[in-house]
TISE-888168 format. One record per residue (C-alpha): x, y, z. Coordinates in steps of 0.1 Angstrom, whole numbers, padded with zeros to 4 digits, always signed. Last residue first. Layout:
<pts>
XYZ/...
</pts>
This chain:
<pts>
-0091-0074-0650/-0113-0102-0638/-0089-0132-0634/-0091-0133-0597/-0054-0125-0596/-0061-0095-0619/-0087-0082-0595/-0061-0085-0567/-0038-0063-0587/-0064-0036-0594/-0075-0034-0559/-0040-0032-0546/-0021-0055-0522/-0009-0080-0548/+0017-0101-0530/+0001-0096-0496/-0033-0102-0510/-0021-0131-0529/-0007-0149-0499/-0041-0147-0481/-0055-0170-0508/-0083-0152-0527/-0119-0157-0517/-0140-0162-0547/-0166-0134-0549/-0202-0137-0535/-0201-0103-0516/-0199-0124-0483/-0167-0140-0495/-0151-0106-0501/-0162-0096-0465/-0145-0127-0450/-0112-0120-0469/-0113-0084-0457/-0118-0094-0422/-0087-0116-0424/-0068-0087-0440/-0080-0066-0411/-0061-0090-0387/-0030-0089-0408/-0028-0051-0412/-0044-0024-0432/-0038+0013-0425/-0040+0027-0460/-0004+0017-0466/-0014-0019-0460/-0041-0020-0486/-0021-0003-0512/-0040+0021-0534/-0040+0016-0572/-0076+0014-0580/-0085+0040-0554/-0099+0035-0520/-0118+0060-0498/-0114+0053-0462/-0132+0032-0435/-0107+0003-0437/-0131-0026-0439/-0160-0009-0456/-0136+0009-0480/-0119-0023-0488/-0152-0040-0496/-0164-0011-0519/-0130-0013-0538/-0134-0051-0542/-0168-0045-0556/-0155-0019-0581/-0128-0043-0591/-0152-0070-0597/-0177-0050-0617/-0150-0034-0640/-0128-0003-0635/-0115+0010-0602/-0111+0047-0600/-0078+0063-0608/-0073+0091-0584/-0040+0077-0571/-0022+0071-0538/-0053+0080-0520/-0046+0101-0488/-0039+0082-0456/-0068+0085-0433/-0069+0113-0407/-0073+0104-0371/-0101+0123-0354/-0089+0155-0339/-0068+0158-0308/-0083+0181-0281/-0091+0153-0257/-0056+0141-0258/-0042+0173-0245/-0004+0166-0244/+0011+0181-0213/+0022+0217-0208/+0005+0226-0176/-0022+0243-0191/-0030+0215-0215/-0013+0210-0248/-0025+0205-0284/+0002+0193-0308/+0010+0218-0335/+0003+0223-0372/-0011+0187-0372/-0003+0158-0395/-0021+0126-0389/-0004+0093-0391/-0029+0064-0393/-0027+0026-0386/+0006+0032-0368/+0032+0004-0374/+0038-0016-0343/+0021-0049-0355/+0038-0046-0389/+0073-0045-0375/+0089-0011-0370/+0122+0000-0386/+0117+0002-0423/+0079+0008-0418/+0088+0041-0401/+0103+0054-0434/+0072+0046-0452/+0050+0061-0425/+0069+0094-0426/+0066+0094-0464/+0029+0090-0462/+0026+0117-0436/+0040+0144-0458/+0072+0164-0464/+0085+0194-0443/+0089+0204-0407/+0060+0182-0398/+0041+0180-0365/+0030+0144-0362/+0000+0125-0347/+0000+0087-0345/-0027+0062-0342/-0022+0026-0329/-0049-0001-0330/-0062-0024-0302/-0083-0052-0313/-0090-0061-0349/-0125-0073-0342/-0136-0039-0326/-0109-0013-0322/-0098+0003-0290/-0075+0032-0297/-0037+0034-0286/-0021+0068-0289/+0012+0080-0303/+0023+0117-0303/+0049+0134-0324/+0069+0166-0327/+0093+0180-0353/+0090+0152-0378/+0109+0158-0411/+0143+0145-0398/+0127+0111-0389/+0141+0100-0357/+0110+0115-0341/+0089+0088-0356/+0111+0061-0342/+0109+0078-0308/+0072+0078-0309/+0070+0041-0318/+0093+0033-0289/+0073+0055-0265/+0042+0035-0275/+0057+0004-0260/+0042-0025-0276/+0037-0060-0261/+0027-0084-0288/-0006-0104-0283/-0023-0089-0313/-0015-0053-0299/-0009-0052-0262/-0003-0017-0248/+0026-0001-0230/+0024+0036-0221/+0022+0030-0183/+0000+0017-0157/-0015-0011-0179/-0048-0029-0180/-0072-0041-0153/-0063-0077-0150/-0083-0095-0122/-0066-0121-0101/-0083-0149-0085/-0074-0156-0048/-0111-0163-0037/-0112-0129-0021/-0105-0112-0054/-0070-0099-0061/-0066-0067-0081/-0049-0056-0112/-0028-0030-0130/+0002-0040-0150/+0036-0024-0148/+0049-0060-0143/+0074-0055-0114/+0091-0089-0114/+0099-0108-0083/+0131-0122-0069/+0140-0149-0042/+0122-0147-0009/+0085-0150-0003/+0074-0116+0010/+0104-0093+0005/+0109-0104-0031/+0141-0088-0043/+0134-0068-0075/+0136-0074-0113/+0120-0043-0128/+0142-0014-0117/+0174-0035-0113/+0169-0049-0147/+0165-0016-0162/+0198-0005-0147/+0216-0036-0158/+0205-0034-0194/+0228-0057-0214/+0201-0084-0217/+0172-0077-0195/+0175-0103-0167/+0171-0138-0154/+0135-0144-0159/+0109-0149-0131/+0088-0180-0138/+0095-0202-0107/+0084-0176-0080/+0074-0139-0081/+0051-0118-0100/+0042-0082-0092/+0009-0066-0103/+0004-0029-0096/-0027-0018-0075/-0064-0021-0076/-0084-0030-0044/-0105-0061-0043/-0082-0078-0018/-0065-0053+0004/-0032-0036-0010/+0001-0051-0003/+0029-0024+0002/+0054-0015-0024/+0051+0022-0017/+0031+0028-0048/+0006+0001-0039/+0011-0037-0043/-0008-0066-0059/+0012-0096-0054/+0013-0128-0075/+0027-0162-0070/+0042-0189-0094/+0053-0223-0084/+0019-0239-0089/+0001-0216-0114/-0014-0184-0099/-0052-0181-0098/-0075-0169-0126/-0074-0144-0152/-0106-0128-0140/-0121-0101-0162/-0156-0117-0163/-0180-0107-0190/-0208-0120-0168/-0222-0143-0195/-0188-0155-0204/-0178-0162-0168/-0210-0182-0162/-0206-0200-0195/-0173-0213-0182/-0139-0197-0188/-0112-0217-0169/-0088-0192-0154/-0050-0197-0155/-0023-0175-0139/+0014-0168-0147/+0020-0177-0183/+0047-0169-0209/+0079-0171-0188/+0078-0144-0161/+0096-0117-0182/+0076-0125-0213/+0045-0118-0192/+0014-0139-0186/-0023-0141-0181/-0041-0173-0191/-0077-0177-0201/-0086-0214-0204/-0114-0228-0225/-0122-0265-0219/-0138-0284-0248/-0163-0313-0245/-0176-0310-0209/-0176-0272-0213/-0199-0273-0243/-0183-0268-0278/-0210-0254-0302/-0228-0234-0276/-0195-0227-0258/-0182-0211-0290/-0212-0188-0292/-0208-0177-0256/-0171-0169-0262/-0182-0134-0275/-0187-0124-0237/-0152-0133-0224/-0135-0101-0234/-0100-0112-0232/-0068-0091-0224/-0038-0099-0245/-0012-0127-0249/-0034-0154-0238/-0061-0179-0248/-0057-0217-0243/-0083-0238-0259/-0084-0275-0249/-0105-0303-0263/-0102-0295-0300/-0114-0323-0322/-0133-0298-0344/-0171-0299-0351/-0185-0303-0385/-0214-0280-0398/-0188-0252-0407/-0200-0216-0410/-0197-0211-0372/-0160-0221-0373/-0150-0192-0396/-0165-0166-0370/-0149-0186-0342/-0115-0183-0360/-0117-0145-0364/-0124-0142-0327/-0096-0166-0319/-0071-0143-0337/-0081-0113-0315/-0083-0134-0283/-0047-0147-0288/-0047-0183-0297/-0035-0217-0286/-0052-0249-0296/-0048-0284-0281/-0067-0312-0298/-0057-0308-0334/-0073-0334-0356/-0048-0327-0384/-0074-0323-0411/-0099-0304-0389/-0072-0280-0375/-0057-0276-0409/-0092-0267-0424/-0097-0241-0396/-0064-0226-0405/-0075-0223-0441/-0107-0206-0432/-0091-0183-0406/-0065-0171-0432/-0034-0154-0418/-0021-0185-0401/-0023-0204-0433/-0001-0177-0450/+0025-0182-0422/+0026-0219-0424/+0011-0237-0392/+0036-0262-0380/+0019-0293-0363/+0034-0305-0330/+0027-0340-0319/+0025-0347-0281/+0052-0362-0259/+0048-0337-0230/+0082-0319-0236/+0075-0317-0273/+0040-0302-0271/+0043-0276-0244/+0079-0269-0257/+0067-0257-0291/+0034-0240-0281/+0045-0225-0248/+0076-0212-0263/+0055-0198-0293/+0034-0176-0269/+0068-0158-0264/+0064-0141-0297/+0096-0141-0318/+0088-0177-0329/+0058-0162-0346/+0025-0178-0336/+0005-0207-0348/+0025-0236-0336/-0002-0263-0335/-0007-0290-0309/-0018-0327-0312/-0025-0346-0280/-0023-0383-0272/+0012-0381-0259/+0003-0360-0229/-0013-0328-0214/-0042-0333-0190/-0046-0297-0185/-0043-0298-0146/-0018-0325-0149/+0006-0307-0174/+0001-0273-0161/+0027-0266-0133/+0052-0291-0147/+0050-0275-0182/+0057-0241-0166/+0085-0255-0145/+0103-0270-0175/+0102-0235-0192/+0115-0218-0161/+0142-0244-0155/+0157-0237-0190/+0164-0200-0182/+0148-0169-0198/+0168-0139-0209/+0146-0110-0219/+0160-0087-0248/+0150-0051-0252/+0135-0035-0283/+0146+0000-0294/+0131+0034-0287/+0141+0037-0250/+0105+0026-0241/+0113-0010-0253/+0092-0035-0273/+0100-0071-0264/+0129-0093-0276/+0128-0130-0265/+0162-0144-0255/+0164-0183-0251/+0176-0212-0230/+0195-0192-0204/+0215-0213-0179/+0199-0223-0145/+0191-0258-0159/+0227-0266-0164/+0254-0265-0191/+0288-0282-0185/+0317-0260-0192/+0330-0238-0222/+0322-0260-0251/+0358-0270-0256/+0356-0302-0237/+0325-0314-0254/+0308-0340-0234/+0281-0317-0219/+0275-0301-0253/+0266-0334-0268/+0283-0352-0296/+0282-0355-0334/+0314-0361-0354/+0317-0340-0385/+0296-0344-0416/+0276-0311-0415/+0249-0312-0442/+0222-0303-0418/+0240-0272-0408/+0244-0261-0445/+0207-0267-0452/+0197-0248-0420/+0214-0217-0436/+0244-0200-0421/+0252-0164-0412/+0284-0158-0393/+0284-0124-0376/+0313-0100-0368/+0314-0087-0405/+0277-0081-0405/+0250-0090-0431/+0214-0082-0428/+0193-0114-0433/+0182-0114-0470/+0184-0151-0477/+0175-0176-0450/+0188-0176-0414/+0208-0194-0387/+0227-0165-0371/+0261-0171-0355/+0281-0151-0331/+0252-0130-0319/+0259-0101-0295/+0223-0098-0285/+0224-0061-0292/+0242-0066-0326/+0217-0092-0339/+0187-0072-0325/+0198-0040-0342/+0204-0057-0375/+0169-0074-0374/+0152-0041-0366/+0170-0023-0395/+0161-0052-0418/+0124-0048-0412/+0108-0078-0394/+0090-0104-0415/+0118-0130-0409/+0107-0130-0373/+0137-0132-0349/+0143-0160-0324/+0173-0157-0301/+0185-0192-0292/+0209-0197-0262/+0239-0223-0264/+0245-0255-0248/+0249-0272-0281/+0218-0292-0274/+0200-0259-0268/+0210-0247-0303/+0200-0280-0318/+0166-0278-0303/+0160-0245-0320/+0175-0257-0353/+0151-0286-0354/+0122-0264-0345/+0129-0239-0372/+0140-0266-0398/+0106-0282-0397/+0091-0250-0409/+0076-0216-0396/+0099-0193-0415/+0135-0188-0401/+0154-0161-0384/+0172-0179-0356/+0201-0161-0339/+0226-0179-0317/+0237-0166-0284/+0266-0179-0265/+0261-0197-0232/+0282-0228-0239/+0301-0223-0271/+0295-0218-0308/+0326-0220-0329/+0313-0231-0362/+0321-0267-0354/+0300-0262-0322/+0271-0252-0344/+0277-0283-0366/+0275-0306-0337/+0243-0291-0327/+0230-0295-0362/+0238-0332-0360/+0221-0336-0326/+0190-0317-0338/+0188-0341-0368/+0190-0372-0345/+0166-0358-0320/+0140-0350-0348/+0145-0384-0361/+0139-0401-0327/+0109-0380-0319/+0094-0388-0353/+0096-0363-0381/+0069-0354-0405/+0065-0338-0439/+0032-0333-0459/+0023-0299-0445/+0047-0295-0414/+0045-0322-0388/+0067-0328-0357/+0069-0352-0331/+0055-0384-0346/+0059-0414-0323/+0087-0438-0331/+0111-0428-0303/+0084-0429-0276/+0100-0432-0241/+0135-0426-0250/+0126-0396-0271/+0105-0382-0243/+0134-0384-0219/+0156-0367-0244/+0130-0339-0244/+0132-0335-0207/+0171-0332-0209/+0169-0307-0239/+0147-0284-0219/+0170-0284-0188/+0160-0296-0156/+0150-0281-0122/+0136-0307-0097/+0099-0312-0098/+0072-0305-0071/+0055-0272-0076/+0032-0264-0047/-0005-0264-0044/-0032-0238-0040/-0011-0211-0056/-0001-0180-0037/-0018-0146-0043/-0040-0150-0012/-0009-0157+0010/+0002-0120+0007/-0034-0108+0016/-0034-0131+0046/+0001-0117+0057/-0011-0081+0053/-0044-0090+0071/-0025-0103+0102/+0000-0073+0101/-0024-0045+0099/-0036-0033+0064/-0047+0002+0053/-0014+0019+0053/-0010+0057+0057/+0021+0075+0043/+0005+0078+0009/-0020+0103+0023/+0006+0129+0035/+0019+0130+0071/+0025+0165+0084/-0002+0162+0111/+0018+0136+0130/+0002+0103+0134/-0017+0089+0165/-0053+0101+0158/-0050+0099+0122/-0036+0064+0124/-0067+0053+0144/-0089+0068+0116/-0069+0049+0090/-0074+0016+0109/-0111+0024+0115/-0116+0030+0078/-0098-0002+0069/-0120-0023+0093/-0151-0007+0080/-0141-0015+0045/-0132-0051+0053/-0166-0055+0071/-0184-0040+0040/-0165-0064+0017/-0174-0094+0038/-0211-0082+0040/-0217-0078+0003/-0215-0043-0013/-0237-0029-0041/-0270-0049-0041/-0264-0056-0004/-0265-0019+0004/-0241-0012+0032/-0245+0006+0067/-0212+0010+0083/-0215+0017+0120/-0184+0032+0134/-0180+0031+0172/-0171+0055+0199/-0162+0051+0235/-0181+0062+0266/-0188+0029+0282/-0215+0017+0256/-0208+0032+0222/-0215+0066+0208/-0220+0066+0170/-0201+0075+0139/-0223+0065+0110/-0206+0055+0077/-0229+0048+0048/-0216+0025+0021/-0236+0021-0012/-0250+0054-0003/-0285+0063+0011/-0283+0031+0031/-0318+0016+0033/-0335+0019+0066/-0316+0049+0073/-0304+0065+0107/-0315+0036+0128/-0315+0051+0163/-0315+0031+0195/-0332+0045+0225/-0334+0062+0259/-0300+0075+0268/-0279+0102+0253/-0263+0112+0221/-0285+0124+0192/-0268+0156+0181/-0232+0150+0172/-0227+0113+0173/-0262+0104+0164/-0267+0125+0133/-0232+0124+0118/-0241+0106+0086/-0211+0099+0063/-0211+0089+0027/-0196+0064+0004/-0199+0055-0033/-0207+0090-0045/-0200+0093-0082/-0183+0124-0095/-0152+0111-0113/-0172+0100-0143/-0192+0132-0144/-0228+0132-0136/-0222+0136-0099/-0208+0172-0107/-0180+0183-0086/-0171+0220-0082/-0134+0228-0077/-0112+0234-0047/-0117+0261-0020/-0127+0252+0016/-0147+0283+0024/-0177+0275+0003/-0197+0258+0029/-0187+0265+0065/-0214+0242+0079/-0196+0225+0107/-0190+0195+0083/-0170+0219+0060/-0148+0232+0088/-0141+0197+0101/-0132+0185+0066/-0108+0214+0062/-0091+0205+0095/-0089+0169+0087/-0074+0174+0052/-0049+0199+0066/-0037+0175+0092/-0034+0148+0066/-0011+0169+0045/-0023+0183+0013/-0004+0182-0020/+0000+0145-0017/-0025+0137-0045/-0051+0127-0020/-0073+0159-0025/-0106+0150-0010/-0138+0160-0027/-0164+0164+0001/-0200+0167-0009/-0225+0184+0012/-0258+0178+0030/-0277+0193+0060/-0309+0183+0077/-0316+0153+0054/-0350+0153+0038/-0346+0191+0033/-0337+0218+0056/-0332+0256+0048/-0369+0264+0054/-0366+0250+0089/-0340+0274+0100/-0306+0260+0110/-0299+0256+0147/-0306+0219+0147/-0280+0209+0122/-0285+0172+0115/-0259+0157+0092/-0253+0142+0057/-0219+0140+0041/-0211+0125+0007/-0175+0115-0002/-0160+0122-0036/-0126+0106-0043/-0099+0129-0058/-0067+0108-0060/-0086+0078-0074/-0077+0041-0074/-0113+0032-0065/-0104+0012-0034/-0076+0035-0025/-0097+0066-0029/-0125+0049-0010/-0102+0042+0018/-0089+0078+0018/-0124+0093+0017/-0135+0070+0047/-0105+0081+0068/-0112+0118+0059/-0148+0115+0069/-0139+0096+0101/-0113+0123+0109/-0139+0150+0104/-0165+0132+0125/-0140+0126+0153/-0128+0162+0156/-0112+0156+0189/-0110+0119+0197/-0129+0089+0209/-0113+0056+0201/-0128+0033+0176/-0150+0001+0177/-0162-0015+0145/-0197-0023+0133/-0213-0039+0104/-0248-0030+0091/-0269-0046+0063/-0292-0029+0039/-0318-0047+0017/-0330-0024-0012/-0330-0051-0039/-0307-0080-0033/-0310-0093-0069/-0279-0073-0081/-0258-0090-0054/-0227-0070-0046/-0191-0081-0048/-0179-0049-0033/-0146-0043-0052/-0165-0036-0084/-0190-0012-0069/-0211-0009-0100/-0227+0025-0108/-0264+0024-0113/-0270+0037-0078/-0245+0064-0083/-0248+0089-0111/-0280+0073-0127/-0298+0071-0095/-0289+0106-0083/-0279+0104-0047/-0304+0115-0022/-0320+0147-0007/-0357+0144-0012/-0381+0173-0011/-0406+0172+0017/-0405+0210+0022/-0412+0217+0058/-0447+0230+0065/-0447+0217+0100/-0414+0201+0108/-0402+0230+0130/-0423+0215+0158/-0396+0211+0184/-0415+0193+0211/-0415+0211+0245/-0454+0209+0247/-0452+0171+0246/-0437+0168+0281/-0404+0149+0282/-0393+0114+0296/-0428+0100+0297/-0422+0071+0271/-0443+0088+0245/-0427+0122+0250/-0391+0109+0249/-0400+0089+0217/-0415+0120+0200/-0383+0139+0209/-0361+0113+0193/-0380+0117+0160/-0377+0154+0163/-0340+0152+0166/-0338+0128+0135/-0359+0150+0112/-0396+0145+0106/-0415+0149+0073/-0389+0148+0045/-0369+0124+0066/-0397+0098+0063/-0407+0085+0097/-0405+0053+0118/-0411+0051+0155/-0408+0017+0173/-0417+0013+0209/-0405-0022+0222/-0421-0041+0250/-0409-0061+0280/-0433-0086+0297/-0424-0122+0289/-0450-0125+0262/-0438-0095+0243/-0456-0062+0236/-0447-0044+0204/-0458-0008+0202/-0458+0007+0168/-0457+0044+0158/-0457+0055+0122/-0451+0091+0115/-0461+0119+0090/-0489+0099+0075/-0494+0108+0038/-0465+0118+0015/-0428+0112+0017/-0435+0075+0016/-0429+0051+0046/-0406+0022+0047/-0408-0011+0068/-0372-0016+0081/-0378-0010+0118/-0412-0029+0117/-0399-0061+0102/-0368-0058+0123/-0389-0060+0155/-0408-0091+0142/-0375-0108+0133/-0361-0100+0167/-0392-0114+0184/-0389-0146+0164/-0353-0149+0173/-0362-0148+0209/-0350-0121+0234/-0385-0105+0239/-0401-0140+0246/-0428-0151+0223/-0465-0143+0215/-0460-0108+0202/-0490-0087+0213/-0494-0057+0188/-0501-0021+0191/-0505+0005+0165/-0506+0040+0178/-0528+0063+0156/-0521+0098+0147/-0548+0125+0150/-0541+0159+0131/-0532+0194+0141/-0494+0191+0137/-0480+0192+0171/-0510+0197+0194/-0531+0170+0176/-0500+0148+0176/-0496+0153+0213/-0532+0143+0222/-0532+0112+0200/-0498+0101+0212/-0509+0105+0249/-0541+0085+0242/-0521+0056+0226/-0496+0056+0254/-0523+0054+0280/-0540+0025+0262/-0508+0006+0257/-0496+0008+0293/-0460-0002+0287/-0436-0030+0295/-0412-0032+0324/-0381-0035+0301/-0392-0008+0277/-0368-0009+0248/-0370+0022+0227/-0365+0021+0189/-0362+0050+0166/-0364+0048+0127/-0353+0065+0096/-0368+0067+0062/-0351+0083+0033/-0332+0053+0018/-0364+0034+0024/-0381+0051-0005/-0355+0037-0030/-0327+0052-0052/-0340+0086-0048/-0339+0114-0073/-0322+0149-0075/-0291+0148-0054/-0271+0176-0068/-0291+0205-0056/-0303+0189-0024/-0266+0180-0017/-0256+0216-0011/-0220+0217-0023/-0187+0215-0004/-0156+0214-0024/-0128+0200-0003/-0091+0203-0011/
</pts>
């Protein structure tokens, strides 16, 4: 549980001189005879350490209880001394109204706390100087403090510290009850709170104490020091933790078991520590003790005796690490856990203890609520669109290359297709598959499905046939609107958009169709988006109409959305970002520009489209926007974009500084939005200013009106603000269910015990800041975001294991640079090679889920407890060249060199770019690198059609 270690061995350097200085102050209500006190001090110091020491005296021309007197007193209490030179500084402050203050300041390497109190007793006449403990003579002045690089330089992310604060220390105090083993309980309470704050099960707590009976040569700047590494895993009860802490604090070093902790290791930093000086050894009348001028830890807990016989906890905090509000919260939580340790049974485990009382619990719940409510009645998407048609029938609604449709034309075409769908047997609530390229037909058909009272299921035409077939069967499709090549099924009618458009039957609305199966409403499902699933197959999320309408109602006024805007649909319709792009434009009366697939793969071509179409609202994943910013820097002209919405994956805000240089905040607003498919695209919004970009802020902002977020612990309890936990989302965006998966639905869609209704358990890790903003801290499970798509690593692993040649497999995410997260796989093969495994996986997995590398191993490395030993895995092995034929000709050789620089592997003339680990984002980098070498940039389509060096060289006419 605990591993105690001599702090003098681990704490090598000081953070500041004042961290090792302590002070004693005695108030003399009747004043003092300054001359007599000075003579006494001189005589005593000669007897104690053989040298004269001066008493400094000063008359303070103000009353002893005035603010000026307090400031003068604090200036002396907090003025540090070095570990060399004078052993002690003694100052007598005489106030105009009679009282005086005696202030003694010493470096701990020269005088310990007991000796400091003894000096005060001698100078105030309470003790003769010949009884002074003179163990200090010859004491080693070595410093005991945290290593700067291991602790001082570590940010306390929940503390909201001020880096400019220097060595300033503040103190907050909370009252606690006296109890047996109070220091040990305070230590365990502090360790548990630090563990919760840092999301660690083995927090390290420093402990410094005065132990008078120890020989002088064993003492350092602090009289005794050790580290306590608490085991909060649940293997130890709270009673055991307290008992073992008590033994350690009493000096039984080495008898508590556990493992050695090195502060240089990531888990070894000491953010909080305990000083037990006053409580155990400095009780009594006659002075006020300041155990440290500057806290030796970011948070230093000092149990002290309070007036009236009780106890208090003084929490000294360094302002550079922890602000006063955070320190006060910390002190309150330590006190609450301490009180629970007094009253609770010894067999409780750490998870049983709660940091929050009821008022703070309620306040924390309210912290994740939006600043304003959502005021709009539930409506269907097609109802809101009909209102826009009535208001602006002649305005352009949809543009694709050189073709456009007005709102009235789009409505008429969708109405005709809706009638055709009903003629094919589609009824209210049934699901219709859409597997179409980005075109006018895609949006028209999507709207037609909704007008028919049905549910659209978007599928990307680029998905492997096996995946499309699974989704069609899983969704129970009755009709699929698709182009050629969609997998056939006897139970499924496949129809082209052209056939629907040619329908010559009577058009009508779903609501008036007596055979449609009832009148559709806003609570009905509008679409099913499939996300990656841990079971090895994707899972469908049913989202109702009212959620989409609520999303636009929550953002329209804040973002200024309206008919004057032009949007693009850049993303696949199978990615839920497209829901925001399509309906965000059409439900606010804006114009929507379709971005052809090949244009979306080329930043330069996309940039030309943005400029040509005068796009004002741009939606991007951070990975794609990074590529676009690079292309935009090369253009002298500025875009007309006024709003950039970033979402789909975590944002590193720092690279946005260049964009903000070209597009200042008063010209273009950049908004980072956090969201989940199961909570309807977006949940929170954070405007990214230059300040956020400079700081690399991880804030995703406050909840949208109608949405609310909770951050809960493993028991479903709210955690304090600033403390990490799991993000739960409630309110207007929560989806209906996982299609056909009642058990999974019950696990993730839960009753909301705080606000009523339901909430979604996201699996994301985050924390709420005191201002209500949410910080996203990654995932709690094996799910990652790849180019905005949610990817379950277990699904990829299961697909690999379905290959008969694969005996074992492991799948890991790796942080890339411009291409974002990439996926690497390791396999143990019964036969065959990695190239064949990757080829078979490509038949099932879409491009964004296909591992960049598949590395064969004789066996997967395991830890002692049988788990995958990630640290023992070798670097990923690149795919072997498909041929040894070297590129011929200057252009082909240049192309090969460019490919090698982008992919990081040797490239032959006939190697396939995508089989070597390339993907769409790397293809964008490849195009930029080709241009930098002075070669003409091939259209992105040509790279996909001719993905070899020799093939691309022929396209360029040089081979």
